[in-house]
Backbone as a chain_set.jsonl record, in Angstrom:
{"seq": "MSELKLSLPEIPASPELIPVFTFNLKLAGDPASIYVNNEADKSLNLATIANGEVKTVPNKLGLELDITSIYGTDDLNIKNSVATASLDCKLYGKTANGSGVFIYYPGKVQLNDASVAVISKQSQEATIADSYVTCNPTFHFDDKVEDKYKWVLKENLFGRGRFGRDADGVLYVQYYVYVVR", "coords": {"N": [[20.228, -42.572, -7.347], [20.317, -40.364, -4.444], [18.342, -40.965, -1.655], [16.22, -39.195, 0.104], [16.399, -38.062, 3.495], [15.286, -36.296, 5.707], [12.786, -36.211, 7.197], [9.696, -34.123, 6.373], [8.193, -31.62, 8.599], [5.534, -30.514, 10.806], [2.604, -29.351, 9.426], [2.148, -26.083, 9.763], [1.247, -23.502, 11.366], [-1.405, -21.402, 10.172], [-0.105, -18.511, 7.968], [-0.167, -15.688, 9.68], [-1.748, -12.523, 7.779], [-1.075, -9.213, 8.249], [-2.655, -5.54, 7.749], [-0.793, -2.335, 6.33], [-0.123, -1.309, 5.355], [-1.607, 1.04, 2.946], [-2.363, 1.491, -1.506], [-2.884, 4.136, -3.073], [-3.461, 4.847, -6.213], [-4.041, 6.69, -9.213], [-5.085, 6.385, -12.246], [-3.242, 7.638, -15.362], [-5.425, 7.742, -17.623], [-7.466, 5.21, -19.173], [-6.151, 1.732, -19.614], [-3.949, 1.345, -22.097], [-4.464, -0.335, -24.81], [-1.166, -1.991, -26.46], [-0.493, -4.611, -28.099], [-2.398, -7.263, -29.677], [-2.257, -10.762, -29.415], [-3.965, -13.034, -31.074], [-2.79, -15.877, -31.828], [-0.44, -16.524, -30.392], [-1.826, -16.527, -27.781], [-1.454, -14.165, -26.458], [-1.969, -10.612, -24.949], [-1.411, -7.019, -24.751], [-1.22, -4.563, -22.657], [-0.921, -0.828, -21.38], [-0.604, 0.085, -18.248], [-0.944, 3.989, -17.228], [0.423, 5.694, -14.643], [-0.546, 7.959, -13.497], [-0.689, 9.76, -10.488], [-0.606, 9.098, -7.257], [-0.477, 7.425, -3.849], [1.415, 5.733, -1.002], [-0.13, 4.654, 2.167], [-0.113, 4.888, 5.654], [-1.88, 2.863, 7.337], [-2.459, 1.863, 10.114], [-1.314, -0.395, 13.228], [-0.755, -3.512, 14.571], [2.401, -3.38, 15.08], [3.562, -1.408, 14.361], [4.397, -0.851, 12.623], [5.406, 1.937, 10.024], [4.943, 3.725, 6.54], [4.884, 6.028, 4.434], [4.411, 7.697, 1.138], [3.995, 10.066, -1.366], [3.483, 11.791, -4.117], [3.382, 9.962, -6.301], [3.981, 8.545, -9.706], [4.237, 6.209, -12.349], [4.597, 3.325, -14.903], [2.747, 0.482, -15.197], [2.253, -2.142, -16.895], [0.523, -5.405, -17.866], [0.092, -7.898, -19.113], [-2.07, -9.786, -20.935], [-2.9, -13.309, -20.686], [-4.718, -14.688, -22.732], [-6.41, -16.902, -22.699], [-7.285, -17.19, -20.366], [-8.043, -15.016, -18.955], [-6.263, -13.542, -17.419], [-4.659, -11.419, -15.582], [-0.585, -11.077, -15.9], [1.31, -9.166, -13.74], [3.289, -5.986, -14.538], [4.902, -3.3, -12.715], [5.861, -0.634, -12.417], [6.876, 2.118, -10.016], [7.103, 5.741, -9.029], [8.027, 7.978, -5.762], [7.906, 10.14, -3.847], [9.65, 10.542, -0.266], [8.771, 12.455, 2.602], [10.479, 13.73, 3.447], [11.415, 14.114, 1.06], [13.146, 11.894, -0.426], [13.955, 10.058, -3.255], [11.991, 7.095, -4.108], [11.868, 3.866, -5.395], [9.667, 1.69, -6.359], [8.575, -1.504, -6.968], [6.252, -3.863, -8.997], [5.049, -7.004, -9.159], [2.066, -8.715, -10.134], [-1.121, -10.231, -9.978], [-3.909, -9.777, -12.017], [-6.805, -11.694, -12.445], [-8.935, -11.314, -14.274], [-12.185, -11.042, -13.781], [-15.422, -10.774, -13.607], [-16.812, -8.978, -11.793], [-14.479, -7.179, -12.568], [-13.813, -6.889, -14.18], [-15.935, -5.137, -15.418], [-15.555, -2.478, -14.312], [-13.654, -1.93, -15.359], [-14.525, -1.69, -18.15], [-16.557, 0.139, -17.766], [-18.811, -0.246, -16.843], [-19.552, -0.104, -14.206], [-19.265, 1.845, -10.874], [-17.191, 0.772, -9.355], [-15.18, -2.048, -7.946], [-15.644, -4.524, -5.271], [-12.949, -6.054, -2.634], [-13.075, -8.192, -2.023], [-14.093, -9.529, -4.186], [-13.324, -9.775, -6.494], [-9.685, -10.143, -7.976], [-7.243, -8.608, -7.154], [-3.443, -8.494, -7.093], [-0.532, -7.646, -5.855], [3.19, -7.729, -5.063], [4.749, -5.793, -3.612], [7.973, -4.446, -3.739], [10.463, -2.132, -2.413], [12.779, 0.786, -2.929], [14.704, 2.361, -1.889], [16.261, 6.282, -1.931], [19.589, 7.638, -0.162], [18.896, 9.271, 2.175], [16.487, 8.542, 2.693], [13.607, 8.246, 5.334], [14.859, 6.596, 8.74], [12.374, 5.226, 9.608], [11.404, 4.193, 7.324], [12.528, 2.24, 7.061], [11.996, -0.405, 7.426], [10.338, -2.263, 4.872], [12.16, -2.887, 3.533], [12.928, -5.268, 4.398], [10.611, -6.815, 4.199], [8.618, -8.992, 4.129], [6.031, -8.769, 1.583], [2.532, -8.334, 0.595], [-0.372, -7.569, -1.715], [-3.678, -7.09, -1.892], [-6.088, -6.301, -3.813], [-8.232, -3.617, -5.989], [-10.024, -2.297, -8.347], [-12.06, 1.159, -9.783], [-13.684, 3.669, -10.226], [-13.718, 7.714, -9.916], [-15.953, 10.088, -9.632], [-15.739, 11.451, -11.652], [-15.012, 9.689, -13.523], [-12.862, 8.095, -13.424], [-10.251, 6.013, -14.101], [-8.685, 4.484, -11.111], [-5.982, 1.987, -9.086], [-6.277, 0.121, -5.87], [-5.108, -0.405, -2.91], [-4.884, -2.861, -0.354], [-1.826, -3.179, 1.538], [-0.016, -6.085, 2.978], [2.244, -7.433, 5.474], [3.887, -10.208, 6.312], [3.281, -12.293, 8.848]], "CA": [[19.886, -41.249, -6.867], [19.66, -40.612, -2.88], [16.791, -41.064, -0.379], [16.157, -37.935, 1.014], [15.95, -38.889, 5.274], [15.016, -35.721, 7.073], [11.223, -36.064, 7.062], [9.271, -32.741, 6.582], [7.519, -31.058, 9.416], [4.177, -30.48, 10.715], [2.467, -28.281, 9.072], [2.697, -25.181, 10.495], [-0.286, -23.059, 11.676], [-1.331, -20.53, 8.731], [0.961, -17.173, 8.696], [-1.137, -13.971, 10.016], [-1.791, -10.908, 7.261], [-1.919, -7.901, 8.997], [-2.322, -4.587, 7.335], [0.501, -1.777, 7.081], [0.136, 0.311, 4.58], [-2.121, 1.486, 0.939], [-1.563, 2.379, -2.3], [-4.674, 4.442, -4.134], [-2.744, 4.921, -7.742], [-4.803, 7.187, -9.98], [-4.845, 6.374, -13.592], [-3.649, 8.845, -16.389], [-6.601, 7.0, -19.253], [-7.459, 3.747, -19.576], [-5.323, 1.197, -19.889], [-4.099, 1.114, -23.809], [-3.886, -1.675, -25.864], [-0.237, -2.236, -27.031], [-1.151, -5.48, -29.106], [-2.79, -8.581, -28.982], [-1.813, -11.889, -31.299], [-4.765, -14.579, -30.323], [-2.447, -17.084, -32.405], [0.163, -16.533, -29.093], [-2.722, -16.28, -26.674], [-1.288, -13.1, -25.198], [-2.394, -9.188, -25.161], [0.064, -6.025, -23.402], [-2.074, -3.85, -22.108], [0.002, -0.334, -20.448], [-1.761, 0.987, -17.266], [-0.004, 4.812, -16.836], [-0.077, 6.308, -13.34], [-0.666, 9.96, -13.215], [-0.82, 9.948, -9.3], [-0.528, 7.886, -6.163], [0.155, 7.52, -2.662], [1.441, 5.007, -0.398], [-0.372, 5.725, 3.333], [0.071, 3.931, 6.845], [-2.646, 2.056, 7.853], [-2.349, 2.222, 11.901], [-1.085, -1.198, 12.306], [-0.109, -3.203, 15.995], [3.214, -3.656, 14.67], [3.157, 0.389, 14.929], [5.152, 0.426, 11.182], [4.495, 3.191, 9.572], [5.085, 3.984, 5.14], [3.789, 7.838, 3.301], [4.872, 7.673, 0.226], [3.386, 10.696, -2.159], [3.751, 11.755, -5.915], [4.08, 8.596, -7.316], [3.623, 7.958, -11.197], [4.528, 5.532, -13.645], [3.58, 2.687, -15.245], [2.162, -0.907, -14.891], [2.622, -3.445, -18.142], [-0.505, -6.171, -17.938], [0.397, -9.217, -19.62], [-2.476, -10.537, -20.394], [-2.868, -14.47, -21.651], [-6.349, -14.138, -23.339], [-7.471, -17.916, -23.316], [-7.743, -17.169, -18.634], [-8.366, -13.879, -18.154], [-5.487, -13.507, -16.064], [-2.964, -10.668, -16.596], [0.646, -10.282, -14.883], [1.438, -7.008, -13.652], [4.736, -5.946, -14.146], [4.662, -1.805, -12.383], [7.422, 0.187, -12.119], [6.388, 3.152, -9.81], [8.544, 6.517, -8.669], [7.902, 8.869, -5.954], [8.814, 10.668, -2.74], [8.543, 10.697, 1.113], [7.774, 13.42, 3.654], [11.417, 14.515, 3.445], [12.249, 14.104, 0.105], [13.331, 10.658, -0.751], [13.412, 9.14, -3.773], [11.344, 6.077, -3.874], [11.369, 3.054, -6.506], [8.56, 0.296, -6.071], [8.668, -2.333, -7.991], [5.587, -4.585, -7.786], [4.733, -8.091, -9.867], [0.977, -8.662, -9.246], [-1.891, -11.476, -11.393], [-5.377, -9.776, -11.797], [-8.305, -12.392, -12.672], [-9.945, -10.443, -15.307], [-13.447, -11.271, -13.671], [-16.646, -10.101, -13.886], [-16.256, -7.495, -10.931], [-12.845, -6.309, -11.854], [-13.691, -6.106, -16.298], [-17.787, -4.306, -15.239], [-15.368, -1.559, -13.645], [-12.827, -1.833, -16.945], [-15.476, -1.262, -19.149], [-17.012, 1.403, -17.506], [-19.819, -0.852, -16.446], [-20.014, -0.362, -12.945], [-18.03, 2.209, -10.799], [-16.554, 0.134, -8.256], [-15.687, -3.667, -7.784], [-15.044, -4.677, -3.542], [-11.473, -6.033, -2.692], [-13.713, -9.494, -1.461], [-15.1, -9.667, -5.308], [-11.963, -9.075, -7.347], [-8.956, -11.307, -7.628], [-5.797, -8.062, -8.24], [-2.601, -8.642, -6.496], [0.463, -7.181, -5.963], [4.094, -8.356, -3.852], [5.648, -5.461, -3.747], [9.439, -4.529, -3.333], [11.078, -0.872, -2.095], [14.164, 1.005, -3.133], [15.02, 4.373, -1.845], [17.993, 6.899, -1.762], [20.364, 7.052, 0.759], [18.523, 9.959, 2.989], [15.224, 7.903, 3.087], [13.887, 8.085, 6.89], [14.955, 5.364, 9.054], [10.837, 4.648, 10.025], [10.692, 3.444, 6.926], [13.216, 0.673, 6.744], [11.665, -1.813, 8.052], [9.846, -1.872, 4.122], [12.858, -3.489, 3.121], [13.329, -6.648, 4.661], [9.689, -7.793, 4.574], [7.746, -9.86, 2.843], [4.635, -7.917, 1.272], [1.289, -9.29, -0.296], [-1.299, -6.929, -1.949], [-5.021, -7.154, -2.111], [-7.037, -4.734, -4.299], [-9.654, -3.66, -6.935], [-10.66, -1.512, -9.457], [-12.625, 1.397, -9.021], [-13.948, 5.179, -10.84], [-14.186, 8.022, -9.646], [-16.923, 10.489, -9.848], [-15.522, 11.872, -13.459], [-14.965, 8.245, -14.905], [-10.523, 8.481, -13.729], [-9.673, 4.68, -13.325], [-7.783, 4.083, -9.822], [-6.141, 0.291, -8.539], [-6.311, 0.503, -4.67], [-4.638, -2.332, -2.233], [-4.478, -3.262, 0.886], [-0.539, -3.609, 1.88], [0.389, -6.849, 4.381], [3.066, -7.892, 6.373], [3.421, -11.614, 6.592], [3.771, -12.745, 10.321]], "C": [[19.944, -41.255, -5.067], [18.376, -40.651, -2.741], [17.333, -40.036, 0.317], [15.441, -38.958, 3.11], [15.569, -38.048, 6.255], [13.525, -35.729, 6.739], [11.02, -33.803, 6.888], [8.394, -32.533, 7.959], [6.295, -30.567, 9.784], [3.865, -29.46, 9.939], [2.352, -26.421, 9.339], [1.161, -24.111, 10.628], [0.256, -21.944, 9.978], [-0.658, -19.113, 8.851], [-0.737, -15.657, 8.528], [-0.867, -12.607, 8.017], [-2.033, -9.62, 7.757], [-1.23, -5.949, 8.035], [-1.392, -3.467, 8.191], [0.468, -0.667, 6.405], [-1.267, 0.19, 3.42], [-1.615, 1.879, -0.045], [-2.826, 2.85, -2.821], [-3.773, 5.257, -5.405], [-3.813, 5.255, -8.858], [-4.802, 7.192, -11.155], [-4.74, 7.167, -14.586], [-4.615, 8.292, -17.361], [-6.522, 5.492, -18.588], [-6.318, 3.249, -19.823], [-5.544, 1.285, -21.823], [-3.608, 0.597, -24.355], [-2.89, -1.576, -26.17], [-0.374, -3.341, -28.444], [-1.96, -6.468, -28.349], [-2.337, -9.77, -30.017], [-2.624, -13.327, -30.087], [-3.815, -16.029, -30.863], [-1.331, -17.608, -30.621], [-0.341, -16.332, -27.768], [-1.968, -15.416, -25.531], [-1.655, -11.47, -25.536], [-1.317, -8.21, -24.333], [-1.091, -5.424, -23.564], [-0.812, -2.533, -21.078], [-0.988, 0.603, -20.001], [-0.996, 2.449, -16.649], [-0.308, 5.485, -15.472], [0.115, 7.81, -13.448], [-0.065, 10.829, -11.552], [-1.105, 9.993, -8.54], [-0.142, 7.862, -5.052], [-0.078, 6.213, -1.782], [0.425, 5.777, 1.104], [-0.788, 4.937, 4.352], [-1.441, 3.515, 6.827], [-2.554, 1.1, 9.454], [-2.353, 0.112, 12.306], [-0.41, -2.05, 14.06], [0.777, -3.227, 15.916], [4.129, -2.428, 14.551], [4.473, 0.884, 13.819], [4.063, 1.413, 10.544], [4.97, 3.265, 7.478], [3.901, 5.152, 4.32], [4.397, 7.447, 2.203], [3.938, 8.88, -0.634], [4.352, 10.675, -3.591], [4.208, 10.997, -6.793], [2.919, 8.451, -8.346], [4.778, 6.664, -11.244], [3.962, 4.393, -14.092], [3.467, 0.682, -15.05], [2.118, -1.923, -16.888], [2.137, -4.411, -17.539], [-0.858, -6.88, -19.406], [-0.524, -10.065, -20.03], [-2.403, -12.189, -21.085], [-4.696, -14.443, -21.665], [-6.863, -15.645, -22.871], [-7.907, -18.122, -21.019], [-8.101, -16.255, -18.48], [-7.764, -13.902, -17.592], [-4.585, -12.446, -16.978], [-2.09, -10.524, -15.255], [0.719, -9.15, -14.758], [3.321, -7.038, -13.63], [4.752, -4.0, -13.919], [5.699, -1.763, -12.261], [6.495, 1.635, -11.248], [7.524, 4.183, -8.906], [7.533, 7.15, -7.88], [8.398, 9.025, -4.796], [7.735, 10.545, -1.211], [8.663, 11.802, 1.717], [8.902, 14.587, 3.345], [12.705, 14.688, 1.848], [12.583, 13.276, -0.767], [13.437, 10.036, -1.695], [12.717, 7.332, -3.376], [11.556, 4.786, -5.279], [10.583, 2.162, -5.857], [8.58, -0.333, -7.577], [7.202, -3.536, -7.464], [4.916, -6.13, -9.34], [3.422, -8.442, -9.363], [0.356, -10.516, -10.119], [-3.214, -10.567, -10.659], [-6.063, -10.723, -12.937], [-8.955, -10.936, -13.164], [-11.477, -11.329, -14.961], [-14.805, -10.628, -13.49], [-16.498, -8.621, -12.989], [-15.096, -6.478, -11.798], [-13.448, -6.052, -13.803], [-15.22, -5.337, -15.862], [-16.242, -2.355, -14.875], [-14.486, -1.006, -15.1], [-14.04, -0.996, -17.846], [-16.167, 0.226, -18.608], [-18.897, 0.756, -17.247], [-20.665, -0.918, -15.149], [-19.631, 0.727, -12.671], [-17.197, 1.607, -10.202], [-16.922, -1.281, -7.784], [-15.165, -3.266, -5.966], [-14.147, -5.401, -3.865], [-12.293, -7.588, -2.568], [-14.039, -9.959, -3.519], [-14.785, -9.923, -6.115], [-11.032, -10.09, -6.672], [-7.323, -10.056, -8.589], [-5.023, -7.924, -6.679], [-1.331, -8.187, -6.885], [1.334, -7.839, -4.774], [5.005, -7.098, -4.172], [7.418, -4.937, -3.3], [9.931, -2.902, -2.42], [12.325, -0.527, -2.528], [14.106, 2.628, -2.598], [16.817, 4.819, -1.924], [18.041, 7.078, -0.446], [19.961, 8.335, 1.695], [17.035, 9.315, 3.543], [14.958, 8.388, 5.057], [13.983, 6.992, 7.105], [13.252, 4.26, 9.702], [11.433, 4.179, 9.223], [11.46, 2.151, 6.227], [13.0, -0.606, 6.175], [10.806, -2.233, 6.642], [10.649, -3.007, 3.692], [13.285, -4.943, 3.501], [12.237, -7.661, 4.901], [9.527, -7.985, 2.939], [6.161, -9.537, 2.433], [4.077, -8.356, 0.428], [0.103, -8.379, -0.265], [-2.321, -7.35, -2.52], [-5.567, -5.993, -2.958], [-8.183, -4.932, -4.974], [-9.538, -2.426, -7.62], [-11.322, -0.55, -8.739], [-12.707, 2.947, -9.826], [-14.668, 6.149, -10.028], [-15.352, 8.722, -10.06], [-17.165, 10.865, -11.495], [-15.274, 10.703, -14.124], [-13.145, 8.436, -14.576], [-11.394, 7.017, -12.647], [-8.591, 4.254, -11.953], [-7.724, 2.41, -9.333], [-5.929, 0.94, -7.203], [-5.912, -0.755, -4.192], [-4.186, -1.353, -1.289], [-2.953, -3.677, 1.188], [-0.675, -4.664, 3.127], [1.531, -7.316, 4.441], [3.042, -9.555, 6.769], [3.867, -11.692, 7.87], [3.367, -14.34, 11.079]], "O": [[19.559, -42.277, -4.499], [17.482, -40.416, -3.555], [18.404, -39.905, 0.91], [14.66, -39.801, 3.55], [15.427, -38.434, 7.415], [13.225, -35.038, 5.766], [11.708, -32.809, 7.121], [7.87, -33.579, 8.344], [5.798, -30.006, 8.807], [4.729, -28.618, 9.692], [2.827, -25.809, 8.382], [0.197, -24.195, 9.867], [1.231, -21.773, 9.247], [-0.718, -18.591, 9.965], [-1.604, -15.159, 7.81], [0.16, -12.17, 7.498], [-3.112, -9.034, 7.667], [-0.124, -5.446, 7.838], [-1.145, -3.334, 9.39], [0.829, 0.486, 6.637], [-1.787, -0.909, 3.222], [-0.581, 2.544, 0.015], [-3.766, 2.078, -3.008], [-3.537, 6.45, -5.217], [-4.429, 4.34, -9.405], [-4.414, 8.305, -11.512], [-5.797, 7.628, -15.018], [-4.175, 8.778, -18.403], [-5.762, 4.929, -17.8], [-5.4, 3.97, -20.213], [-6.538, 1.291, -22.548], [-2.412, 0.731, -24.616], [-3.003, -0.431, -26.609], [-0.355, -2.932, -29.605], [-2.195, -6.608, -27.148], [-2.125, -9.615, -31.219], [-2.291, -14.031, -29.134], [-4.079, -17.128, -30.376], [-1.46, -18.638, -29.96], [0.354, -16.047, -26.793], [-1.834, -15.648, -24.329], [-1.526, -11.237, -26.737], [-0.558, -8.613, -23.452], [-1.896, -5.678, -24.461], [-0.006, -2.991, -20.268], [-1.751, 1.396, -20.553], [-0.398, 2.257, -15.59], [-1.482, 5.815, -15.304], [1.132, 8.502, -13.444], [0.583, 11.863, -11.389], [-1.998, 10.822, -8.36], [0.94, 8.448, -5.031], [-1.162, 5.639, -1.681], [0.238, 6.989, 1.214], [-1.782, 4.239, 4.151], [-2.124, 4.149, 6.023], [-2.6, -0.117, 9.633], [-3.192, -0.621, 11.782], [0.322, -1.342, 14.752], [1.049, -3.042, 17.103], [5.352, -2.523, 14.649], [5.171, 1.897, 13.785], [2.849, 1.617, 10.505], [5.595, 2.213, 7.341], [2.75, 5.111, 3.885], [5.173, 6.534, 2.485], [2.768, 8.507, -0.538], [5.321, 10.027, -3.987], [5.033, 11.119, -7.698], [1.702, 8.32, -8.216], [5.718, 6.328, -10.523], [2.782, 4.246, -13.777], [4.401, -0.06, -14.747], [1.497, -1.46, -17.845], [2.818, -4.775, -16.58], [-1.622, -6.617, -20.335], [-0.268, -11.233, -19.737], [-1.755, -12.234, -22.13], [-5.547, -14.229, -20.802], [-8.059, -15.556, -22.594], [-8.625, -18.995, -20.53], [-8.854, -16.323, -17.509], [-8.237, -14.384, -16.562], [-4.103, -12.421, -18.11], [-2.412, -10.138, -14.132], [0.308, -8.232, -15.468], [4.182, -7.704, -13.056], [4.615, -3.349, -14.955], [6.495, -2.671, -12.02], [5.532, 2.129, -11.835], [8.49, 3.747, -8.28], [6.398, 7.245, -8.348], [9.292, 8.255, -4.443], [6.539, 10.493, -0.923], [8.651, 12.558, 0.746], [8.686, 15.774, 3.102], [13.861, 15.047, 1.627], [12.445, 13.61, -1.943], [12.982, 8.926, -1.415], [13.081, 6.625, -2.436], [11.181, 5.293, -6.337], [10.882, 1.867, -4.7], [8.594, 0.101, -8.729], [6.988, -3.967, -6.331], [4.392, -5.751, -10.387], [3.383, -8.536, -8.136], [0.995, -11.466, -10.571], [-3.538, -10.526, -9.472], [-5.888, -10.527, -14.139], [-9.303, -9.907, -12.585], [-11.877, -12.172, -15.764], [-14.663, -9.519, -12.975], [-16.17, -7.513, -13.415], [-14.96, -5.266, -11.629], [-13.355, -4.981, -14.403], [-15.285, -4.627, -16.865], [-16.441, -1.289, -15.457], [-14.665, 0.051, -15.705], [-14.183, 0.215, -18.011], [-16.135, 1.262, -19.272], [-19.923, 1.386, -17.503], [-21.771, -1.406, -14.917], [-19.387, 1.357, -13.701], [-16.074, 1.953, -10.568], [-18.001, -1.749, -7.422], [-14.603, -2.264, -5.522], [-14.046, -5.699, -5.055], [-11.785, -8.279, -3.451], [-14.171, -11.172, -3.681], [-15.588, -10.403, -6.914], [-11.153, -10.679, -5.598], [-6.7, -10.218, -9.639], [-5.487, -7.532, -5.608], [-0.961, -8.265, -8.056], [0.813, -8.355, -3.785], [5.962, -7.267, -4.929], [7.805, -5.378, -2.218], [9.222, -2.904, -1.414], [13.133, -1.454, -2.575], [13.547, 3.66, -2.967], [17.901, 4.236, -1.955], [17.135, 6.871, 0.362], [21.026, 8.648, 2.227], [16.567, 9.586, 4.648], [15.848, 8.737, 5.833], [13.55, 6.138, 6.33], [13.149, 3.084, 10.05], [12.327, 3.482, 9.704], [11.157, 1.404, 5.297], [13.361, -1.374, 5.283], [10.004, -2.993, 7.184], [10.074, -4.071, 3.459], [13.996, -5.621, 2.76], [12.363, -8.769, 5.424], [9.816, -7.668, 1.785], [5.222, -10.087, 3.008], [4.654, -8.819, -0.556], [-0.509, -8.226, 0.792], [-2.207, -7.966, -3.58], [-5.394, -4.817, -2.639], [-8.98, -5.862, -4.853], [-8.77, -1.565, -7.19], [-11.475, -0.692, -7.525], [-11.588, 3.414, -10.039], [-15.758, 5.927, -9.501], [-15.985, 8.109, -10.919], [-18.123, 10.717, -12.254], [-15.325, 10.711, -15.353], [-12.346, 8.852, -15.415], [-12.151, 6.837, -11.694], [-7.618, 3.562, -12.254], [-8.7, 1.674, -9.189], [-5.491, 2.09, -7.158], [-6.152, -1.857, -4.686], [-3.672, -0.241, -1.173], [-2.869, -4.893, 1.016], [-1.282, -4.329, 4.144], [1.997, -7.7, 3.368], [2.164, -10.013, 7.5], [4.937, -11.124, 8.091], [3.779, -14.609, 12.207]]}, "num_chains": 1, "name": "protein.A"}
């Protein structure tokens, strides 16, 4: 086996995360339990997104992204022993000119006290700081998408979020999404 000759460079400065848009996703109801398998240390819940939007956060890069009429599903694959869900989210929506959008994101949700309190209706909302709700979205557009939105196709995006309930008790998932610089 050959020895590696090139040494690693110095550790670079931490990357900057710049917020560029939000997700605001309204669920059709509380996530539905699909199965629990304690022997396999797994359970699956299905969240159905009834409506949502992506809205631009004013940012120093001048990047914009606005999508409406979002709907879709999110599989929450839970490893019970560590109370952590792996997300498998598929969303569909439209830009202002009617272009079709497909959004996919994996992510992690640690079912900590703050998030569980909202999910179990013991509190109205959790802060982002108290939550561990993350996503890594990717986007796909149809041919007529506005040029000003195509930047999102070449970026690594990271979202940080929370759960909340409105005055009627409807569950929402909200994220701030960042580009990495």
